[in-house]
C-alpha positions in Angstrom: 19.6 -69.3 7.0 21.7 -69.0 3.9 20.5 -67.0 0.9 19.8 -69.1 -2.3 20.2 -68.0 -5.9 16.4 -67.7 -6.1 16.2 -65.5 -3.0 19.0 -63.2 -4.4 17.4 -63.1 -7.8 14.0 -62.1 -6.4 15.7 -59.4 -4.1 17.7 -58.0 -7.0 14.7 -58.0 -9.3 12.7 -56.1 -6.7 15.5 -53.5 -6.6 15.2 -53.1 -10.4 11.4 -52.7 -10.1 11.8 -50.3 -7.2 14.1 -48.2 -9.4 11.5 -48.1 -12.2 8.8 -47.1 -9.7 11.0 -44.3 -8.2 11.8 -42.9 -11.6 8.1 -43.1 -12.8 6.9 -41.3 -9.6 9.9 -38.9 -9.7 10.6 -39.8 -6.0 14.4 -38.9 -6.1 15.0 -39.1 -2.4 14.1 -42.8 -2.4 17.2 -43.5 -4.6 19.2 -43.4 -1.4 17.3 -46.5 -0.2 18.5 -48.6 -3.1 21.8 -47.1 -4.2 25.2 -47.0 -2.4 26.1 -43.5 -1.4 29.2 -43.7 -3.7 27.5 -45.3 -6.7 29.1 -44.6 -10.0 26.5 -44.0 -12.8 27.3 -43.6 -16.5 24.6 -42.4 -18.9 25.3 -42.7 -22.6 22.4 -41.3 -24.8 24.8 -41.5 -27.8 24.2 -37.7 -28.3 25.8 -37.1 -24.8 27.7 -39.1 -22.2 27.4 -38.2 -18.5 29.0 -39.5 -15.3 27.6 -39.2 -11.8 28.5 -40.2 -8.3 25.8 -40.8 -5.7 22.1 -41.1 -5.8 21.5 -37.3 -5.4 23.5 -36.5 -8.5 21.8 -39.0 -10.7 18.3 -38.1 -9.3 18.9 -34.4 -10.0 20.0 -35.2 -13.5 17.0 -37.5 -14.3 14.6 -35.1 -12.7 15.8 -32.2 -14.9 15.6 -34.4 -18.0 12.0 -35.5 -17.2 10.7 -31.9 -17.0 10.3 -32.0 -20.8 7.6 -34.7 -20.4 4.0 -34.3 -19.3 3.7 -38.1 -19.1 6.6 -40.5 -18.3 6.6 -44.1 -17.3 9.7 -46.3 -16.9 9.1 -50.0 -17.8 11.5 -52.9 -17.2 11.2 -55.2 -20.3 13.6 -58.0 -19.4 16.6 -58.7 -17.2 19.3 -61.4 -16.9 21.7 -61.8 -13.9 24.8 -63.5 -12.9 24.9 -63.8 -9.1 27.9 -64.8 -7.0 26.6 -65.5 -3.5 30.0 -66.4 -2.1 31.4 -63.0 -2.9 28.1 -61.1 -2.5 28.1 -59.5 -5.9 25.9 -59.7 -9.0 25.9 -58.4 -12.5 22.7 -57.7 -14.4 21.6 -56.6 -17.9 18.2 -54.8 -17.7 16.4 -53.8 -20.9 13.9 -50.9 -20.5 11.5 -48.7 -22.3 10.5 -45.1 -21.5 6.9 -44.2 -22.5 6.7 -40.4 -22.8 4.7 -37.5 -23.9 6.4 -34.2 -24.7 5.3 -31.0 -23.0 6.3 -28.9 -26.0 4.2 -30.5 -28.7 2.1 -33.3 -27.0 3.9 -35.9 -29.1 4.2 -39.4 -27.7 7.8 -40.8 -27.8 9.6 -43.9 -26.7 13.2 -44.6 -25.7 14.7 -48.0 -25.3 18.0 -48.8 -23.5 20.0 -51.2 -21.5 21.4 -50.9 -18.0 24.5 -52.9 -17.0 24.4 -53.0 -13.2 26.7 -54.3 -10.5 25.0 -55.1 -7.2 26.8 -55.6 -3.9 25.6 -57.2 -0.7 26.6 -55.4 2.5 27.7 -57.0 5.8 24.1 -57.1 7.0 23.0 -59.1 3.9 21.3 -56.2 2.1 21.8 -55.8 -1.7 22.5 -52.4 -3.3 23.0 -50.9 -6.7 26.8 -50.3 -6.7 27.5 -49.2 -10.3 25.3 -48.6 -13.3 26.0 -48.1 -17.0 23.2 -47.0 -19.3 23.1 -46.8 -23.0 20.3 -46.0 -25.5 19.7 -48.4 -28.4 16.5 -46.9 -29.9 14.4 -43.8 -29.6 11.6 -42.0 -31.4 13.0 -40.0 -34.3 12.6 -36.3 -34.6 9.3 -35.2 -36.1 9.5 -35.3 -39.9 12.3 -37.9 -40.1 12.2 -40.6 -42.7 11.9 -43.3 -40.0 9.8 -43.7 -36.8 12.7 -44.8 -34.7 16.4 -44.3 -34.6 18.2 -47.5 -33.9 21.7 -47.8 -32.5 24.1 -50.7 -31.8 23.1 -52.7 -28.8 25.8 -52.6 -26.2 26.6 -55.8 -24.3 29.0 -56.0 -21.4 29.7 -59.4 -19.9 27.9 -59.8 -16.6 31.0 -61.1 -14.8 32.8 -58.0 -16.0 30.6 -55.6 -14.1 
C-alpha cells in the first residue's frame, strides 16, 4: 500500500505533537525515537545562537534551560508542510508557544517561536526529524519593562529549501 499525502501529513503532525509531549514531560531519552542520530539542530533565541548534533545534545541543552521553570508546557499552535512522497522528504514550519513559570520569582512568562523542520523517510518507511531550525519571535519582557512582550522579526524559510 502506498502512502498518501494525508497519511504522511498525519504521521508528521504526530511527530511534532510527540516532540511537544517529550519536551513538556522532560523525557529526553525519547528524542531518540523521533530524531535521526545525526540530526542538526540550530536554536536562535536572538540573544544567543546554538548548534547541536544528535538528540542527546539537544535534550541536554533543553533540559538545562528548563531548570529555571517550575512549570513548563510546550504547545504547538499551527503548522504547514510541503511533502514530497516520491523523494521521502518534507519541510514544515511549526509555530509554538511555551507557557512557563519562573522558579526565581514565580512570574508567569511566555515565549513564541517557529521551527523550520526537515523530515526524512527511511528505507522502512518511517519518518524522522532530520534537521531543525528554531527562532524566537516574541517573549515576555523583563519585569519592569515598558511593554509586556518583546517582539522580533518573524523568520520564514521556504519549505522546499529545508
